[in-house]
C-alpha positions as a Markdown table, in Angstrom:
| # | Residue | x | y | z |
|---|---|---|---|---|
| 1 | Unk | 214.9 | 201.6 | 72.1 |
| 2 | Unk | 217.3 | 203.2 | 69.9 |
| 3 | Unk | 219.6 | 201.2 | 67.5 |
| 4 | Unk | 222.8 | 201.8 | 69.8 |
| 5 | Unk | 220.8 | 200.3 | 72.8 |
| 6 | Unk | 219.7 | 197.3 | 70.8 |
| 7 | Unk | 223.5 | 196.6 | 69.4 |
| 8 | Unk | 225.0 | 196.6 | 72.9 |
| 9 | Unk | 222.2 | 194.5 | 74.0 |
| 10 | Unk | 222.5 | 192.3 | 71.1 |
| 11 | Unk | 226.5 | 192.3 | 71.9 |
| 12 | Unk | 225.6 | 191.1 | 75.5 |
| 13 | Unk | 223.6 | 187.9 | 73.9 |
| 14 | Unk | 226.3 | 186.9 | 71.8 |
| 15 | Unk | 228.8 | 186.9 | 74.7 |
| 16 | Unk | 226.5 | 184.6 | 76.5 |
| 17 | Unk | 226.0 | 182.4 | 73.4 |
| 18 | Unk | 229.8 | 182.2 | 73.4 |
| 19 | Unk | 230.5 | 181.5 | 77.1 |
| 20 | Unk | 227.7 | 178.5 | 76.7 |
| 21 | Unk | 229.5 | 177.3 | 73.3 |
| 22 | Unk | 232.9 | 177.7 | 75.3 |
| 23 | Unk | 232.0 | 175.6 | 78.0 |
| 24 | Unk | 230.4 | 172.7 | 75.8 |
| 25 | Unk | 232.1 | 169.8 | 74.7 |
| 26 | Unk | 232.0 | 168.1 | 71.2 |
| 27 | Unk | 229.2 | 165.8 | 72.2 |
| 28 | Unk | 227.5 | 168.6 | 73.5 |
| 29 | Unk | 227.9 | 170.9 | 70.5 |
| 30 | Unk | 226.6 | 167.9 | 68.1 |
| 31 | Unk | 223.6 | 167.5 | 71.2 |
| 32 | Unk | 222.9 | 171.1 | 70.4 |
| 33 | Unk | 222.7 | 171.1 | 66.5 |
| 34 | Unk | 220.5 | 168.3 | 67.0 |
| 35 | Unk | 218.2 | 170.3 | 69.6 |
| 36 | Unk | 217.8 | 173.1 | 66.8 |
| 37 | Unk | 217.0 | 170.7 | 64.0 |
| 38 | Unk | 213.9 | 169.6 | 66.1 |
| 39 | Unk | 213.0 | 173.0 | 66.9 |
| 40 | Unk | 212.9 | 173.9 | 63.5 |
| 41 | Unk | 211.2 | 170.8 | 62.9 |
| 42 | Unk | 208.5 | 171.9 | 65.1 |
| 43 | Unk | 208.4 | 175.5 | 63.8 |
| 44 | Unk | 207.7 | 173.8 | 60.4 |
| 45 | Unk | 210.9 | 175.7 | 59.2 |
| 46 | Unk | 212.6 | 178.8 | 59.4 |
| 47 | Unk | 209.8 | 181.2 | 58.2 |
| 48 | Unk | 207.5 | 180.5 | 61.0 |
| 49 | Unk | 210.4 | 180.4 | 63.7 |
| 50 | Unk | 209.5 | 184.0 | 65.0 |
| 51 | Unk | 206.0 | 182.7 | 65.8 |
| 52 | Unk | 206.8 | 179.7 | 67.4 |
| 53 | Unk | 206.4 | 179.2 | 71.3 |
| 54 | Unk | 208.4 | 176.3 | 73.3 |
| 55 | Unk | 207.8 | 175.8 | 76.7 |
| 56 | Unk | 209.6 | 174.4 | 79.4 |
| 57 | Unk | 209.5 | 173.4 | 83.2 |
| 58 | Unk | 212.5 | 174.1 | 85.4 |
| 59 | Unk | 212.2 | 172.4 | 88.8 |
| 60 | Unk | 215.9 | 173.2 | 89.5 |
| 61 | Unk | 217.3 | 169.7 | 89.3 |
| 62 | Unk | 220.7 | 169.4 | 87.7 |
| 63 | Unk | 219.0 | 167.9 | 84.8 |
| 64 | Unk | 216.6 | 170.8 | 84.5 |
| 65 | Unk | 219.0 | 173.3 | 84.5 |
| 66 | Unk | 221.0 | 172.0 | 81.7 |
| 67 | Unk | 217.6 | 171.7 | 79.5 |
| 68 | Unk | 216.7 | 175.0 | 80.2 |
| 69 | Unk | 220.8 | 176.3 | 79.4 |
| 70 | Unk | 220.3 | 174.4 | 76.3 |
| 71 | Unk | 217.6 | 175.9 | 75.0 |
| 72 | Unk | 218.6 | 179.3 | 75.3 |
| 73 | Unk | 221.8 | 178.4 | 73.7 |
| 74 | Unk | 219.7 | 176.7 | 70.9 |
| 75 | Unk | 217.4 | 180.4 | 71.0 |
| 76 | Unk | 220.4 | 182.4 | 70.8 |
| 77 | Unk | 222.1 | 180.5 | 68.2 |
| 78 | Unk | 219.1 | 180.8 | 65.9 |
| 79 | Unk | 219.1 | 184.2 | 66.4 |
| 80 | Unk | 222.7 | 184.8 | 65.2 |
| 81 | Unk | 221.9 | 182.8 | 61.9 |
| 82 | Unk | 218.0 | 183.9 | 61.1 |
| 83 | Unk | 216.6 | 187.0 | 61.0 |
| 84 | Unk | 214.3 | 185.9 | 64.0 |
| 85 | Unk | 214.2 | 183.0 | 66.7 |
| 86 | Unk | 211.5 | 181.2 | 68.9 |
| 87 | Unk | 210.1 | 182.7 | 72.3 |
| 88 | Unk | 211.0 | 180.4 | 75.6 |
| 89 | Unk | 209.0 | 180.2 | 77.8 |
| 90 | Unk | 210.1 | 179.1 | 81.1 |
| 91 | Unk | 208.0 | 178.1 | 84.1 |
| 92 | Unk | 208.9 | 177.2 | 87.9 |
| 93 | Unk | 206.1 | 175.6 | 89.5 |
| 94 | Unk | 205.5 | 177.5 | 93.0 |
| 95 | Unk | 204.3 | 174.3 | 94.5 |
| 96 | Unk | 207.6 | 172.3 | 94.5 |
| 97 | Unk | 209.6 | 172.3 | 97.5 |
| 98 | Unk | 211.8 | 175.5 | 96.9 |
| 99 | Unk | 214.4 | 175.4 | 99.2 |
| 100 | Unk | 216.7 | 178.4 | 99.7 |
| 101 | Unk | 219.6 | 177.0 | 97.8 |
| 102 | Unk | 217.7 | 175.8 | 94.9 |
| 103 | Unk | 216.4 | 179.9 | 94.6 |
| 104 | Unk | 220.1 | 180.8 | 94.8 |
| 105 | Unk | 220.6 | 178.5 | 91.6 |
| 106 | Unk | 217.4 | 179.7 | 89.9 |
| 107 | Unk | 218.9 | 183.4 | 90.4 |
| 108 | Unk | 222.3 | 182.4 | 89.1 |
| 109 | Unk | 221.3 | 180.8 | 86.3 |
| 110 | Unk | 218.7 | 183.6 | 85.1 |
| 111 | Unk | 221.5 | 186.3 | 85.4 |
| 112 | Unk | 224.2 | 184.1 | 83.8 |
| 113 | Unk | 221.7 | 183.5 | 81.1 |
| 114 | Unk | 220.5 | 187.1 | 80.9 |
| 115 | Unk | 216.9 | 186.4 | 80.7 |
| 116 | Unk | 215.7 | 188.9 | 82.5 |
| 117 | Unk | 215.2 | 191.5 | 80.0 |
| 118 | Unk | 214.8 | 189.6 | 76.9 |
| 119 | Unk | 211.5 | 190.2 | 75.3 |
| 120 | Unk | 212.1 | 186.2 | 73.4 |
| 121 | Unk | 211.7 | 184.9 | 77.1 |
| 122 | Unk | 208.8 | 184.5 | 79.4 |
| 123 | Unk | 209.8 | 183.8 | 82.7 |
| 124 | Unk | 206.5 | 182.7 | 84.8 |
| 125 | Unk | 205.9 | 181.2 | 88.0 |
| 126 | Unk | 203.1 | 178.7 | 88.2 |
| 127 | Unk | 200.7 | 176.9 | 90.8 |
| 128 | Unk | 197.4 | 175.6 | 90.3 |
| 129 | Unk | 195.5 | 178.7 | 90.5 |
| 130 | Unk | 197.5 | 181.4 | 89.0 |
| 131 | Unk | 200.7 | 182.3 | 86.7 |
| 132 | Unk | 202.7 | 185.5 | 87.0 |
| 133 | Unk | 205.6 | 187.1 | 86.1 |
| 134 | Unk | 208.5 | 185.2 | 88.1 |
| 135 | Unk | 209.6 | 187.3 | 91.0 |
| 136 | Unk | 212.5 | 185.7 | 93.9 |
| 137 | Unk | 210.1 | 187.6 | 96.5 |
| 138 | Unk | 207.2 | 185.9 | 95.5 |
| 139 | Unk | 208.7 | 182.5 | 95.5 |
| 140 | Unk | 207.6 | 181.2 | 98.6 |
| 141 | Unk | 205.5 | 178.2 | 98.8 |
| 142 | Unk | 201.7 | 178.3 | 98.6 |
| 143 | Unk | 200.0 | 176.6 | 101.8 |
| 144 | Unk | 197.4 | 173.9 | 101.2 |
| 145 | Unk | 193.9 | 174.7 | 101.6 |
| 146 | Unk | 191.9 | 173.5 | 104.3 |
| 147 | Unk | 190.4 | 170.5 | 102.2 |
| 148 | Unk | 193.7 | 169.7 | 100.4 |
| 149 | Unk | 194.8 | 169.5 | 104.1 |
| 150 | Unk | 192.1 | 167.2 | 105.1 |
| 151 | Unk | 192.5 | 164.9 | 102.3 |
| 152 | Unk | 196.5 | 164.8 | 103.2 |
| 153 | Unk | 195.7 | 163.9 | 106.9 |
| 154 | Unk | 192.9 | 161.1 | 105.8 |
| 155 | Unk | 195.0 | 159.6 | 103.3 |
| 156 | Unk | 197.7 | 159.5 | 105.6 |
| 157 | Unk | 196.0 | 157.7 | 108.3 |
| 158 | Unk | 194.6 | 155.4 | 105.8 |
| 159 | Unk | 197.9 | 154.4 | 104.5 |
| 160 | Unk | 200.7 | 154.8 | 107.3 |
| 161 | Unk | 201.6 | 157.8 | 105.5 |
| 162 | Unk | 202.6 | 156.2 | 102.7 |
| 163 | Unk | 204.9 | 158.9 | 100.5 |
| 164 | Unk | 203.0 | 158.4 | 97.6 |
| 165 | Unk | 199.3 | 158.5 | 98.7 |
| 166 | Unk | 199.9 | 161.3 | 101.6 |
| 167 | Unk | 202.5 | 163.8 | 99.7 |
| 168 | Unk | 203.3 | 163.2 | 96.2 |
| 169 | Unk | 199.9 | 162.4 | 94.5 |
| 170 | Unk | 198.7 | 165.3 | 95.2 |
| 171 | Unk | 201.7 | 167.4 | 95.0 |
| 172 | Unk | 201.7 | 165.8 | 91.0 |
| 173 | Unk | 198.5 | 167.0 | 90.5 |
| 174 | Unk | 199.1 | 170.4 | 91.7 |
| 175 | Unk | 201.8 | 170.5 | 89.7 |
| 176 | Unk | 199.8 | 169.2 | 86.7 |
| 177 | Unk | 197.5 | 171.8 | 87.0 |
| 178 | Unk | 200.2 | 174.6 | 87.4 |
| 179 | Unk | 202.1 | 173.1 | 83.9 |
| 180 | Unk | 198.3 | 173.4 | 81.9 |
| 181 | Unk | 197.8 | 176.8 | 83.7 |
| 182 | Unk | 201.3 | 177.7 | 82.2 |
| 183 | Unk | 200.3 | 176.6 | 79.0 |
| 184 | Unk | 197.1 | 178.4 | 78.8 |
| 185 | Unk | 198.6 | 181.7 | 79.9 |
| 186 | Unk | 199.1 | 184.5 | 77.2 |
| 187 | Unk | 199.9 | 183.4 | 73.8 |
| 188 | Unk | 199.2 | 179.5 | 73.1 |
| 189 | Unk | 202.2 | 177.4 | 73.3 |
| 190 | Unk | 203.1 | 175.4 | 70.4 |
| 191 | Unk | 205.6 | 172.6 | 72.1 |
| 192 | Unk | 206.6 | 171.8 | 75.5 |
| 193 | Unk | 210.3 | 170.4 | 75.9 |
| 194 | Unk | 210.6 | 167.6 | 77.8 |
| 195 | Unk | 213.9 | 166.8 | 79.6 |
| 196 | Unk | 213.3 | 163.8 | 82.0 |
| 197 | Unk | 212.3 | 159.9 | 81.0 |
| 198 | Unk | 209.1 | 159.0 | 80.6 |
| 199 | Unk | 209.8 | 155.7 | 82.2 |
| 200 | Unk | 209.1 | 156.8 | 85.8 |
| 201 | Unk | 206.3 | 159.6 | 85.5 |
| 202 | Unk | 204.2 | 156.4 | 83.3 |
| 203 | Unk | 205.1 | 154.1 | 86.5 |
| 204 | Unk | 204.0 | 156.9 | 88.8 |
| 205 | Unk | 200.7 | 157.2 | 86.8 |
| 206 | Unk | 200.1 | 153.4 | 86.5 |
| 207 | Unk | 200.1 | 153.5 | 90.2 |
| 208 | Unk | 197.4 | 155.9 | 90.4 |
| 209 | Unk | 195.5 | 154.4 | 87.5 |
| 210 | Unk | 195.5 | 150.7 | 89.3 |
| 211 | Unk | 194.9 | 152.0 | 92.3 |
| 212 | Unk | 191.3 | 153.8 | 91.3 |
| 213 | Unk | 190.8 | 150.8 | 88.9 |
| 214 | Unk | 191.2 | 148.5 | 91.5 |
| 215 | Unk | 189.2 | 150.3 | 94.5 |
| 216 | Unk | 185.9 | 150.5 | 91.8 |
| 217 | Unk | 186.4 | 146.7 | 90.9 |
| 218 | Unk | 186.4 | 146.1 | 94.8 |
| 219 | Unk | 183.4 | 148.5 | 96.0 |
| 220 | Unk | 181.4 | 146.6 | 92.8 |
| 221 | Unk | 182.4 | 142.9 | 93.5 |
| 222 | Unk | 182.4 | 142.9 | 96.7 |
| 223 | Unk | 184.2 | 139.8 | 97.2 |
| 224 | Unk | 183.6 | 137.9 | 100.3 |
| 225 | Unk | 187.1 | 137.4 | 101.8 |
| 226 | Unk | 187.9 | 141.3 | 102.1 |
| 227 | Unk | 186.2 | 143.4 | 105.0 |
| 228 | Unk | 183.8 | 145.7 | 104.5 |
| 229 | Unk | 185.6 | 148.2 | 106.2 |
| 230 | Unk | 188.6 | 147.7 | 104.1 |
| 231 | Unk | 186.4 | 148.3 | 100.9 |
| 232 | Unk | 185.3 | 151.7 | 102.6 |
| 233 | Unk | 188.5 | 152.9 | 103.3 |
| 234 | Unk | 189.8 | 151.8 | 99.3 |
| 235 | Unk | 187.1 | 153.9 | 98.4 |
| 236 | Unk | 187.6 | 156.7 | 100.4 |
| 237 | Unk | 191.3 | 156.9 | 99.5 |
| 238 | Unk | 190.4 | 156.1 | 96.1 |
| 239 | Unk | 188.1 | 159.8 | 96.5 |
| 240 | Unk | 191.0 | 161.8 | 98.5 |
| 241 | Unk | 193.6 | 160.7 | 95.5 |
| 242 | Unk | 191.0 | 161.8 | 92.9 |
| 243 | Unk | 191.6 | 161.1 | 88.8 |
| 244 | Unk | 195.2 | 162.0 | 87.8 |
| 245 | Unk | 195.2 | 164.7 | 85.2 |
| 246 | Unk | 197.1 | 164.4 | 82.0 |
| 247 | Unk | 199.3 | 167.5 | 81.3 |
| 248 | Unk | 198.1 | 168.5 | 77.4 |
| 249 | Unk | 198.2 | 164.8 | 75.7 |
| 250 | Unk | 197.7 | 166.5 | 72.3 |
| 251 | Unk | 200.5 | 168.8 | 72.6 |
| 252 | Unk | 203.8 | 168.6 | 70.7 |
| 253 | Unk | 206.8 | 167.3 | 72.6 |
| 254 | Unk | 210.4 | 168.5 | 72.1 |
| 255 | Unk | 212.4 | 165.4 | 73.3 |
| 256 | Unk | 215.8 | 166.4 | 74.9 |
| 257 | Unk | 216.3 | 163.7 | 77.2 |
| 258 | Unk | 218.7 | 161.8 | 74.9 |
| 259 | Unk | 220.7 | 165.0 | 74.5 |
| 260 | Unk | 221.8 | 165.6 | 77.9 |
| 261 | Unk | 223.4 | 162.5 | 78.6 |
| 262 | Unk | 227.0 | 163.0 | 79.2 |
| 263 | Unk | 230.0 | 162.5 | 81.3 |
| 264 | Unk | 230.6 | 164.0 | 84.9 |
| 265 | Unk | 233.7 | 165.7 | 83.9 |
| 266 | Unk | 232.1 | 167.6 | 80.7 |
| 267 | Unk | 229.4 | 168.9 | 82.4 |
| 268 | Unk | 230.9 | 170.5 | 85.8 |
| 269 | Unk | 232.6 | 173.2 | 84.3 |
| 270 | Unk | 228.8 | 174.1 | 82.8 |
| 271 | Unk | 227.6 | 173.6 | 85.8 |
| 272 | Unk | 230.1 | 176.1 | 88.0 |
| 273 | Unk | 229.6 | 178.6 | 85.0 |
| 274 | Unk | 225.7 | 178.5 | 85.6 |
| 275 | Unk | 226.4 | 179.0 | 89.5 |
| 276 | Unk | 224.7 | 175.3 | 89.8 |
| 277 | Unk | 225.6 | 174.4 | 94.0 |
| 278 | Unk | 224.2 | 171.3 | 95.0 |
| 279 | Unk | 224.2 | 172.1 | 99.2 |
| 280 | Unk | 220.9 | 169.4 | 99.8 |
| 281 | Unk | 219.2 | 166.7 | 97.8 |
| 282 | Unk | 216.7 | 168.4 | 96.7 |
| 283 | Unk | 219.1 | 170.0 | 93.9 |
| 284 | Unk | 219.8 | 166.6 | 92.3 |
| 285 | Unk | 216.4 | 165.2 | 92.2 |
| 286 | Unk | 214.2 | 165.9 | 89.2 |
| 287 | Unk | 210.3 | 167.0 | 89.5 |
| 288 | Unk | 209.7 | 163.3 | 88.1 |
| 289 | Unk | 210.7 | 162.1 | 91.5 |
| 290 | Unk | 208.0 | 163.3 | 92.9 |
| 291 | Unk | 208.9 | 164.1 | 96.3 |
| 292 | Unk | 211.6 | 166.4 | 98.2 |
| 293 | Unk | 214.6 | 164.1 | 99.5 |
| 294 | Unk | 214.6 | 166.3 | 102.4 |
| 295 | Unk | 211.0 | 165.1 | 103.3 |
| 296 | Unk | 211.5 | 161.7 | 101.9 |
| 297 | Unk | 214.5 | 161.3 | 104.4 |
| 298 | Unk | 212.7 | 163.0 | 107.5 |
| 299 | Unk | 209.9 | 160.2 | 107.0 |
| 300 | Unk | 212.7 | 158.0 | 106.7 |
| 301 | Unk | 213.9 | 159.1 | 110.3 |
| 302 | Unk | 211.0 | 159.5 | 112.0 |
| 303 | Unk | 209.9 | 155.7 | 110.9 |
| 304 | Unk | 212.9 | 154.4 | 112.5 |
| 305 | Unk | 212.6 | 156.7 | 115.9 |
| 306 | Unk | 209.1 | 155.6 | 116.5 |
| 307 | Unk | 208.5 | 152.3 | 114.9 |
| 308 | Unk | 211.5 | 150.2 | 115.2 |
| 309 | Unk | 214.0 | 150.1 | 118.0 |
| 310 | Unk | 216.7 | 152.1 | 115.7 |
| 311 | Unk | 217.2 | 155.9 | 115.8 |
| 312 | Unk | 216.0 | 159.1 | 113.8 |
| 313 | Unk | 220.0 | 159.1 | 112.3 |
| 314 | Unk | 219.4 | 155.1 | 111.4 |
| 315 | Unk | 216.6 | 156.0 | 109.2 |
| 316 | Unk | 218.2 | 158.7 | 107.6 |
| 317 | Unk | 221.4 | 156.6 | 106.8 |
| 318 | Unk | 219.5 | 153.4 | 105.1 |
| 319 | Unk | 217.6 | 156.5 | 103.1 |
| 320 | Unk | 221.1 | 157.6 | 101.9 |
| 321 | Unk | 222.2 | 154.4 | 101.8 |
| 322 | Unk | 219.2 | 153.5 | 99.0 |
| 323 | Unk | 219.4 | 157.3 | 97.1 |
| 324 | Unk | 223.4 | 157.7 | 96.8 |
| 325 | Unk | 223.2 | 154.9 | 93.4 |
| 326 | Unk | 220.6 | 157.0 | 92.3 |
| 327 | Unk | 222.1 | 160.5 | 92.5 |
| 328 | Unk | 225.3 | 158.4 | 90.9 |
| 329 | Unk | 223.3 | 157.5 | 88.0 |
| 330 | Unk | 222.8 | 161.5 | 87.7 |
| 331 | Unk | 226.2 | 162.0 | 86.4 |
| 332 | Unk | 226.6 | 164.9 | 89.2 |
| 333 | Unk | 230.2 | 166.3 | 89.7 |
| 334 | Unk | 231.8 | 164.2 | 92.6 |
| 335 | Unk | 232.7 | 167.8 | 94.5 |
| 336 | Unk | 228.8 | 168.4 | 94.1 |
| 337 | Unk | 227.7 | 165.0 | 95.1 |
| 338 | Unk | 230.2 | 165.2 | 98.2 |
| 339 | Unk | 228.4 | 168.7 | 99.1 |
| 340 | Unk | 224.8 | 167.3 | 99.4 |
| 341 | Unk | 225.7 | 164.2 | 101.5 |
| 342 | Unk | 227.7 | 166.4 | 104.0 |
| 343 | Unk | 224.5 | 167.6 | 105.2 |
| 344 | Unk | 223.8 | 164.3 | 106.7 |
| 345 | Unk | 227.4 | 164.0 | 107.7 |
| 346 | Unk | 227.1 | 164.5 | 111.7 |
| 347 | Unk | 224.6 | 164.6 | 114.5 |
| 348 | Unk | 224.6 | 168.2 | 114.2 |
| 349 | Unk | 223.7 | 168.4 | 110.7 |
| 350 | Unk | 221.2 | 165.9 | 110.9 |
| 351 | Unk | 219.5 | 168.0 | 113.5 |
| 352 | Unk | 219.4 | 170.8 | 111.2 |
| 353 | Unk | 217.6 | 168.7 | 108.5 |
| 354 | Unk | 215.5 | 167.4 | 111.2 |
| 355 | Unk | 214.4 | 171.2 | 112.0 |
| 356 | Unk | 214.2 | 172.4 | 108.1 |
| 357 | Unk | 212.1 | 169.4 | 107.2 |
| 358 | Unk | 209.7 | 170.2 | 109.7 |
| 359 | Unk | 209.7 | 173.8 | 108.8 |
| 360 | Unk | 209.0 | 173.1 | 105.4 |
| 361 | Unk | 206.3 | 170.3 | 106.3 |
| 362 | Unk | 204.1 | 172.5 | 108.5 |
| 363 | Unk | 204.6 | 175.8 | 105.5 |
| 364 | Unk | 203.9 | 173.4 | 102.9 |
| 365 | Unk | 201.2 | 171.3 | 104.2 |
| 366 | Unk | 200.2 | 173.0 | 107.3 |
| 367 | Unk | 201.5 | 169.5 | 109.6 |
| 368 | Unk | 203.5 | 169.2 | 112.6 |
| 369 | Unk | 205.5 | 166.8 | 113.3 |
| 370 | Unk | 203.6 | 165.1 | 116.2 |
| 371 | Unk | 200.8 | 164.5 | 113.2 |
| 372 | Unk | 203.4 | 163.1 | 111.4 |
| 373 | Unk | 204.2 | 160.6 | 113.6 |
| 374 | Unk | 200.5 | 159.8 | 114.2 |
| 375 | Unk | 199.9 | 159.3 | 110.7 |
| 376 | Unk | 202.5 | 156.8 | 110.2 |
| 377 | Unk | 201.2 | 154.8 | 113.7 |
| 378 | Unk | 197.5 | 155.3 | 111.9 |
| 379 | Unk | 196.2 | 154.3 | 115.4 |
| 380 | Unk | 192.5 | 155.1 | 114.7 |
| 381 | Unk | 191.3 | 152.7 | 111.7 |
| 382 | Unk | 190.5 | 149.1 | 112.7 |
| 383 | Unk | 188.6 | 150.3 | 115.5 |
| 384 | Unk | 191.4 | 151.5 | 117.0 |
| 385 | Unk | 193.3 | 148.7 | 116.9 |
| 386 | Unk | 197.0 | 150.5 | 116.7 |
| 387 | Unk | 196.0 | 153.0 | 119.6 |
| 388 | Unk | 197.9 | 151.0 | 122.5 |
| 389 | Unk | 201.1 | 150.6 | 120.6 |
| 390 | Unk | 200.7 | 154.4 | 120.1 |
| 391 | Unk | 200.3 | 155.5 | 123.2 |
| 392 | Unk | 203.1 | 153.5 | 124.6 |
| 393 | Unk | 205.8 | 154.5 | 122.4 |
| 394 | Unk | 204.9 | 158.0 | 121.7 |
| 395 | Unk | 202.3 | 159.3 | 124.8 |
| 396 | Unk | 203.3 | 156.9 | 127.3 |
| 397 | Unk | 201.6 | 158.9 | 130.4 |
| 398 | Unk | 198.4 | 158.5 | 128.3 |
| 399 | Unk | 197.7 | 154.5 | 128.3 |
| 400 | Unk | 194.9 | 155.1 | 131.1 |
| 401 | Unk | 193.2 | 157.1 | 129.0 |
| 402 | Unk | 192.7 | 154.6 | 126.5 |
| 403 | Unk | 189.1 | 153.7 | 127.5 |
| 404 | Unk | 188.3 | 157.7 | 126.9 |
| 405 | Unk | 189.8 | 157.6 | 123.4 |
| 406 | Unk | 187.7 | 154.9 | 122.2 |
| 407 | Unk | 184.5 | 156.4 | 123.4 |
| 408 | Unk | 185.1 | 159.3 | 121.8 |
| 409 | Unk | 185.7 | 157.8 | 118.6 |
| 410 | Unk | 182.6 | 155.5 | 118.7 |
| 411 | Unk | 180.9 | 158.8 | 119.1 |
| 412 | Unk | 180.1 | 158.5 | 122.8 |
| 413 | Unk | 180.5 | 161.8 | 125.3 |
| 414 | Unk | 183.8 | 161.9 | 126.9 |
| 415 | Unk | 185.9 | 164.9 | 129.0 |
| 416 | Unk | 186.5 | 167.7 | 126.4 |
| 417 | Unk | 190.2 | 167.5 | 127.2 |
| 418 | Unk | 190.2 | 164.3 | 125.5 |
| 419 | Unk | 188.4 | 165.6 | 122.2 |
| 420 | Unk | 191.0 | 168.1 | 122.0 |
| 421 | Unk | 193.9 | 165.6 | 122.8 |
| 422 | Unk | 192.7 | 163.9 | 119.8 |
| 423 | Unk | 192.1 | 166.6 | 116.8 |
| 424 | Unk | 195.2 | 168.5 | 118.1 |
| 425 | Unk | 197.3 | 165.0 | 117.5 |
| 426 | Unk | 195.7 | 164.0 | 114.6 |
| 427 | Unk | 194.9 | 167.2 | 113.1 |
| 428 | Unk | 191.7 | 166.6 | 111.9 |
| 429 | Unk | 188.5 | 167.1 | 113.3 |
| 430 | Unk | 186.1 | 164.5 | 115.4 |
| 431 | Unk | 183.6 | 163.4 | 112.4 |
| 432 | Unk | 186.9 | 162.4 | 110.6 |
| 433 | Unk | 188.3 | 160.5 | 113.3 |
| 434 | Unk | 185.2 | 158.8 | 114.1 |
| 435 | Unk | 185.1 | 158.0 | 110.4 |
| 436 | Unk | 188.4 | 156.4 | 110.4 |
| 437 | Unk | 187.5 | 154.2 | 113.4 |
| 438 | Unk | 185.0 | 152.4 | 111.1 |
| 439 | Unk | 187.7 | 152.0 | 108.1 |
| 440 | Unk | 190.1 | 149.4 | 107.5 |
| 441 | Unk | 194.5 | 150.3 | 106.6 |
| 442 | Unk | 195.5 | 150.2 | 103.6 |
| 443 | Unk | 198.6 | 148.9 | 102.8 |
| 444 | Unk | 199.5 | 150.2 | 99.4 |
| 445 | Unk | 202.7 | 148.4 | 99.0 |
| 446 | Unk | 202.0 | 144.7 | 99.6 |
| 447 | Unk | 202.3 | 142.5 | 96.7 |
| 448 | Unk | 198.8 | 140.7 | 97.2 |
| 449 | Unk | 197.3 | 144.5 | 97.0 |
| 450 | Unk | 196.3 | 146.6 | 94.2 |
| 451 | Unk | 199.7 | 148.5 | 94.3 |
| 452 | Unk | 203.4 | 146.9 | 92.4 |
| 453 | Unk | 206.2 | 147.4 | 94.2 |
| 454 | Unk | 208.9 | 149.0 | 92.8 |
| 455 | Unk | 212.5 | 150.2 | 93.1 |
| 456 | Unk | 211.7 | 153.7 | 92.4 |
| 457 | Unk | 210.2 | 153.6 | 96.2 |
| 458 | Unk | 212.5 | 152.4 | 98.1 |
| 459 | Unk | 210.4 | 153.4 | 100.9 |
| 460 | Unk | 207.1 | 152.0 | 102.1 |
| 461 | Unk | 204.1 | 153.0 | 104.7 |
| 462 | Unk | 205.9 | 150.2 | 107.0 |
| 463 | Unk | 209.5 | 151.5 | 106.5 |
| 464 | Unk | 212.8 | 150.6 | 104.3 |
| 465 | Unk | 212.2 | 147.7 | 102.1 |
| 466 | Unk | 214.4 | 144.9 | 102.9 |
| 467 | Unk | 214.6 | 145.9 | 106.5 |
| 468 | Unk | 212.3 | 144.4 | 109.1 |
| 469 | Unk | 209.5 | 146.6 | 110.2 |
| 470 | Unk | 210.2 | 146.4 | 114.1 |
| 471 | Unk | 213.7 | 146.1 | 114.8 |
| 472 | Unk | 214.6 | 148.2 | 111.5 |
| 473 | Unk | 217.8 | 145.7 | 110.9 |
| 474 | Unk | 218.1 | 143.8 | 107.5 |
| 475 | Unk | 215.5 | 141.2 | 106.9 |
| 476 | Unk | 217.7 | 138.7 | 107.3 |
| 477 | Unk | 219.3 | 139.1 | 110.6 |
| 478 | Unk | 215.7 | 139.7 | 112.0 |
| 479 | Unk | 214.9 | 136.0 | 111.3 |
| 480 | Unk | 211.4 | 137.0 | 109.3 |
| 481 | Unk | 210.6 | 138.9 | 106.2 |
| 482 | Unk | 210.4 | 142.4 | 105.8 |
| 483 | Unk | 207.2 | 143.7 | 105.3 |
| 484 | Unk | 206.9 | 146.4 | 102.4 |
């Protein structure tokens, strides 16, 4: 590169830094200086700065976007003050629900920060089996392997499609493996920037550990008041979930969570400059929330439509009523928040939401809406105790086939059409369906089971907490306590 070209590039970088500084409030400038101090501490001084590599995982959320922006501002600020600056590794994990609006945010952000042609920035795309340079055409979600899909379907049938056990746990494990691969890619990383609080992540890890440990204790103690089928189901589910990987516990951290807290108006101009849009809720929640809002809202709608006396829209509205206060705590500009909620404001918008959710679930998990509904009913466990209700609600023309279904699940000879219907409806092979038939249902969110309730998980395997599981109405209005 010629000296003239290098000068031109440096001028562009200075312009980027000046634009960022113009959009920072006084408090944010102080936060930037504190971040620079933390980076210098992590690098053990200015002399080692050019050999210091700092990684951040970018999930596209508001906080994550502001974290990447602040790290870029710190990198460019140090380049002005020092002979060298640190290397910034930005990692996008491909397993995440990367919608088109979110991808647009990524594209506008990286263009505004001018990172694509900067040798000091490593922009990567990672999943649980490879790491490649970031490229928009390659951003599509990797579908689950047949073995992963089988585990998801089995966990869903055992728990009534509890969102943690069915979707979030596997996604979090794949996310952690992707982060581990990104840390090991190329030159070693010296520190990991952390932009989200630890409370929710730690609670989720505790959920996983408590379940696995509790299931193991039940298997060892064999208490007489717990049926054998339930003990087998707990062991099966614990095996499906597996051990949670820990992302590089010994790696140094550069904490940023406290530096990102600022007023709503203060961040609005910055978000506008960065091209941040909020056309749906997926751009509002962080990776630490572990579940796509599109998916969780869709499951709430399906539960409302199939398990209660209400409609799909009622489940969506109940979810939004619980999610909106959480979004308010994210200090999102009011205009952006209104735009996100507008995607659920009409029957036509909710219909589009349902189609998008089904496309995403099919592409990512290989699961159809019919199979999702089947998991919600969990009709095969407990020797098919839920089959009559499932047929009545979802397949009213099939009640006469109930004896044939039980025979098939017991391993007895039946017409081939019966086997075909069972496997297509559930997505599982007959051997797994027959295994489920001998297992018990696991309610992972009951007070008396292994897992604790949490306000951070407003949805449960049996609906929305505080609502009656059948009517879908508030528990007080229904005259009986709500389950889950």
